[in-house]
C-alpha positions as CSV (number, residue, x, y, z in Angstrom):
1,M,22.0,-68.7,25.1
2,P,21.9,-67.0,21.7
3,T,24.9,-67.0,19.5
4,P,26.6,-63.7,18.8
5,S,25.1,-63.6,15.3
6,E,21.5,-64.2,16.6
7,A,22.0,-61.4,19.2
8,Q,23.2,-59.1,16.4
9,R,20.1,-60.0,14.4
10,E,17.8,-59.2,17.3
11,G,19.5,-55.8,17.9
12,F,19.4,-55.1,14.2
13,R,15.6,-55.6,14.3
14,W,15.3,-52.6,16.6
15,L,17.4,-50.2,14.5
16,P,14.6,-49.7,11.8
17,V,12.1,-49.1,14.6
18,I,14.3,-46.5,16.2
19,I,15.0,-44.7,12.9
20,L,11.3,-44.8,12.0
21,G,10.5,-43.4,15.4
22,M,13.0,-40.6,15.0
23,I,11.5,-39.8,11.5
24,I,8.0,-39.7,12.9
25,A,9.1,-37.6,15.9
26,G,11.0,-35.2,13.6
27,A,7.9,-34.9,11.3
28,G,5.7,-34.3,14.3
29,I,8.0,-31.5,15.5
30,W,8.2,-30.0,12.0
31,A,4.3,-30.1,11.8
32,L,4.0,-28.4,15.2
33,V,6.4,-25.7,14.1
34,Q,4.6,-25.2,10.8
35,F,1.3,-25.0,12.7
36,G,2.8,-22.4,15.1
37,F,4.0,-20.3,12.1
38,A,0.5,-20.6,10.5
39,V,-1.1,-19.4,13.8
40,D,1.4,-16.6,14.1
41,T,0.8,-15.5,10.5
42,A,-2.9,-15.5,11.0
43,N,-2.6,-13.5,14.2
44,V,-0.3,-11.0,12.4
45,H,-2.9,-10.6,9.6
46,H,-5.7,-10.2,12.1
47,Q,-3.7,-7.6,14.1
48,G,-3.0,-5.7,10.9
49,K,-6.7,-5.6,10.1
50,V,-7.5,-4.4,13.6
51,G,-4.7,-1.8,13.3
52,V,-6.2,-0.5,10.0
53,I,-9.6,-0.2,11.6
54,Q,-8.3,1.6,14.6
55,A,-6.2,3.9,12.5
56,S,-9.2,4.8,10.4
57,Q,-11.2,5.5,13.5
58,N,-8.4,7.6,15.0
59,Y,-8.2,9.5,11.7
60,Q,-11.9,10.3,11.8
61,I,-11.6,11.5,15.4
62,T,-8.5,13.6,14.5
63,Q,-10.0,15.0,11.3
64,H,-13.2,16.1,13.1
65,S,-11.4,17.5,16.1
66,K,-11.6,21.2,16.8
67,A,-7.8,21.6,16.7
68,Y,-7.6,19.9,13.3
69,Q,-10.5,22.0,11.9
70,D,-8.9,25.2,13.3
71,G,-5.6,24.2,11.6
72,Q,-7.2,23.7,8.2
73,I,-9.1,27.0,8.6
74,G,-5.8,28.6,9.5
75,I,-4.2,27.3,6.3
76,V,-7.1,28.7,4.2
77,N,-6.7,32.1,5.9
78,D,-3.0,32.1,5.5
79,R,-3.3,31.3,1.8
80,I,-5.8,34.1,1.3
81,Q,-3.4,36.5,3.0
82,D,-0.6,35.2,0.8
83,I,-2.5,36.6,-2.1
84,E,-4.6,39.5,-0.7
85,G,-2.5,40.6,2.3
86,P,-0.1,43.5,2.5
87,G,2.8,42.7,0.1
88,G,0.9,39.7,-1.2
89,L,1.0,38.3,-4.7
90,A,-2.0,40.5,-5.8
91,S,-0.3,43.7,-4.9
92,Q,3.0,42.5,-6.5
93,R,1.2,41.7,-9.7
94,A,-0.8,45.0,-9.6
95,S,2.5,46.9,-9.5
96,L,3.8,45.3,-12.7
97,P,2.9,46.5,-16.2
98,A,0.1,44.5,-17.8
99,G,2.3,43.0,-20.6
100,S,5.1,42.1,-18.2
101,G,6.3,38.5,-18.3
102,E,6.4,38.5,-14.5
103,Q,2.6,38.8,-14.6
104,A,2.3,35.2,-15.7
105,S,4.8,34.0,-13.2
106,I,3.0,35.7,-10.3
107,R,-0.4,34.4,-11.6
108,A,1.1,30.9,-11.6
109,Q,2.2,31.4,-8.0
110,E,-1.3,32.6,-7.1
111,L,-2.9,29.6,-8.7
112,N,-0.5,27.3,-6.7
113,V,-1.4,29.1,-3.5
114,I,-5.1,28.7,-4.3
115,D,-4.6,25.0,-4.9
116,H,-3.1,24.7,-1.4
117,M,-6.0,26.6,0.0
118,C,-8.5,24.3,-1.8
119,T,-6.8,21.2,-0.6
120,A,-6.9,22.4,3.0
121,A,-10.6,23.4,2.6
122,Q,-11.5,19.8,1.4
123,S,-11.0,18.6,5.1
124,I,-13.1,21.3,6.7
125,L,-16.5,20.2,7.8
126,P,-19.2,22.2,5.9
127,D,-21.2,23.0,9.0
128,N,-18.1,24.4,10.9
129,T,-19.3,27.8,12.2
130,D,-15.8,29.3,12.1
131,Y,-15.6,28.4,8.4
132,N,-19.0,30.0,7.7
133,S,-18.6,33.2,9.6
134,G,-17.6,36.6,8.2
135,S,-18.5,38.5,5.1
136,P,-17.4,37.0,2.9
137,S,-16.8,33.8,4.9
138,D,-14.0,31.5,4.2
139,K,-16.5,29.0,2.8
140,Q,-17.7,31.7,0.3
141,I,-14.2,32.5,-0.8
142,V,-13.3,28.8,-1.2
143,T,-16.6,28.1,-3.1
144,A,-15.8,31.0,-5.5
145,N,-12.2,30.0,-6.1
146,C,-12.2,26.2,-5.9
147,A,-13.7,23.3,-7.9
148,G,-13.2,19.8,-6.8
149,G,-10.3,20.6,-4.4
150,Q,-8.3,22.6,-7.0
151,A,-8.3,26.2,-8.2
152,A,-11.3,27.0,-10.4
153,A,-10.8,27.9,-14.1
154,N,-10.7,31.7,-13.4
155,P,-10.6,32.1,-9.6
156,P,-11.4,35.6,-8.3
157,L,-8.3,35.4,-6.0
158,A,-6.1,35.4,-9.1
159,A,-7.9,38.4,-10.7
160,N,-6.0,41.6,-11.0
161,P,-7.0,43.6,-9.0
162,V,-8.5,41.0,-6.6
163,R,-12.3,41.3,-6.1
164,H,-13.4,42.1,-2.6
165,G,-12.5,39.1,-0.4
166,G,-11.7,37.0,-3.4
167,A,-15.3,36.1,-3.8
């Protein structure tokens, strides 16, 4: 029968093994958790890329839809009417004396309206028949008044009086 001190020594021998086992188990659990986080992060990045691709495809579908195109053409027509229509900026400016300070203010408003028209026109498909119909067509008016998505240097829509159809 072992003496109490020998029994203590035998039990003491297992303590480092248990501690080492707990450290290895803890490190293993930590490694698995880190691996899980790495997999989740990679999955999130992948899903983000998939989402960007899908959003791009959805944007193309939306931008080329009839409803979107009609909306952009509507914006172009509304901006033309803001200038040329009854009570529009052109008639307001025509009613002012040529040297009036308000002339410059209204011309600035006209240029701003033309900029909005040009921005909307950038999204209209060039072969859209609704955009190309009429005399002058919306496309002709936009071409005469816009350059690179902004109001041209001397857009006809901002002339006083406005040339026929702003073209």
